[in-house]
N, C-alpha and C positions, 0 to 999 in steps of 0.2 A: 772473325765471323761477325757480322754487323747485326745489332739487333733493333729495330724500329723499336720506338718508344709507345707504349700502349696508349698514351693520353694523345698520340699525333693521328690516331686511328679513327673516324668517327664511325660511332655505332648507328646502326638504322634506325630511326625515329618512326615508330608506329603512330598512324593516326588515331585521336582521342577518340571513343565512339561510348556506347552504352550511356549508364549511369552517369558517367564522369563528364562526358561531352554535354549530356541534358543541365548537370548541375554548372559546367562553367556557361553555356549559353543563357541560363537562367539568371545566372550572375552578373553577367554583362547585362543583359536585358535591365535588370533593376538597377546597377548602378547607372547607366545611362538615363533611367528614368528619375533617379532620384535626384535632387539639388546637390552640388556639390560641400554644402555646409551642413548638410543633414546626413551625411550617409553612415556617421557612429551609430545615430540612431535608427536608421533603417537596418543596421545592422542587430542594433539591439533588439528589434522587435522582431526579426527572423529568428533570433535567439531565445527569445522571451515563448513564441508559439512553440519551439522545438521542444524547450524546457517544461512550460507549464502547461500545454494543452498537448503534448507528445504527438507531435506534428513531425513528419518526415522533412528532412531538409529541403528538399526539392518544392514539396507542397507547403513548406513554410514560405520560402522564395514567391511562390507564385501566389499565394495571400497576400504578401505583402504588396507585391506588383499592381494587386488590384488594389488593394488600399489607396496607394498613391495616386492610382488612375482614375480614383473616384475624387480626388482630393486633400486626403488625408497627408498629413507632414508629423512626422515627429517632432519633439521638441528639439532644439537647438542644443549640440553637445557642448560642452564649456570645455 
């Protein structure tokens, strides 16, 4: 009897939906808006909003995106 290896059977992929899709889309949009040398500072600001102001992750990303759109830039990370 031959048995096919489990690793060779592709698992069906489900489309990403709901909050996960919204978070992924917001992060992509934020990444596209942020200058590449400021990405770490952008992430730091998202984390700061989540921690200090108790903002939900999606809301924090939207807030930082709005700041970037208004001309705000985080300090350059070293």
